[in-house]
C-alpha distance (Angstrom), angle and dihedral (degrees) to the residues before:
residue distance angle dihedral
M1 . . .
R2 3.79 . .
D3 3.79 123.6 .
H4 3.78 108.8 -114.8
G5 3.76 98.7 -163.7
D6 3.76 137.2 -91.1
H7 3.80 109.6 -17.7
R8 3.81 89.5 -161.0
T9 3.80 87.2 72.3
S10 3.80 92.4 57.2
H11 3.82 89.9 46.3
R12 3.82 90.4 53.4
G13 3.79 89.3 47.6
N14 3.80 91.0 51.7
E15 3.81 90.4 49.8
M16 3.81 90.6 51.4
I17 3.81 91.4 50.3
K18 3.81 90.7 47.7
A19 3.82 91.6 51.1
Y20 3.81 91.3 47.3
A21 3.79 91.3 50.2
K22 3.80 92.0 49.6
A23 3.82 93.0 47.4
N24 3.80 90.7 50.1
K25 3.83 97.1 40.5
I26 3.80 92.5 -114.7
T27 3.78 120.5 146.9
Y28 3.80 111.1 -109.4
I29 3.80 117.5 -156.2
D30 3.81 112.0 -157.0
Y31 3.80 110.0 -151.2
H32 3.78 92.9 152.6
S33 3.81 96.6 73.0
A34 3.79 92.4 52.4
L35 3.80 95.2 48.1
V36 3.81 106.7 32.7
D37 3.79 122.3 108.9
E38 3.81 130.9 -152.1
R39 3.84 89.9 -80.4
G40 3.79 90.7 57.5
G41 3.80 93.3 -111.3
L42 3.77 139.3 89.6
P43 3.80 113.2 -67.7
Q44 3.79 117.5 -125.8
K45 3.82 90.9 -108.4
Y46 3.83 87.8 65.9
A47 3.81 99.1 33.5
K48 3.79 123.4 18.2
D49 3.79 90.8 -158.2
G50 3.81 94.1 39.5
V51 3.81 91.8 -114.9
H52 3.80 115.1 55.5
P53 3.83 114.6 65.1
N54 3.79 119.8 -127.6
L55 3.82 128.3 -144.8
E56 3.80 92.8 -83.1
A57 3.81 90.5 55.4
Y58 3.80 91.5 46.2
A59 3.82 89.9 52.5
I60 3.81 88.9 56.1
M61 3.81 91.0 46.9
E62 3.81 90.8 49.4
K63 3.81 91.4 53.8
I64 3.82 91.5 49.7
L65 3.80 91.7 47.3
L66 3.79 93.7 49.2
E67 3.81 90.9 49.8
N68 3.81 88.7 56.5
L69 3.80 99.8 46.9
């Protein structure tokens, strides 16, 4: 599996998006917390390349989305 950079950067980006959504009364759906591993990225079981989610990850995202509709 390749290293796709500093996962702290994506975490900061997610936090910025979350703050923007809250400030503008936009629903924010947090997939990151449900899928992240101890490195701060997607584990191989959810993304073979560490970036692109697989069907198992999408099933988790679907559940989270449906709970927030």
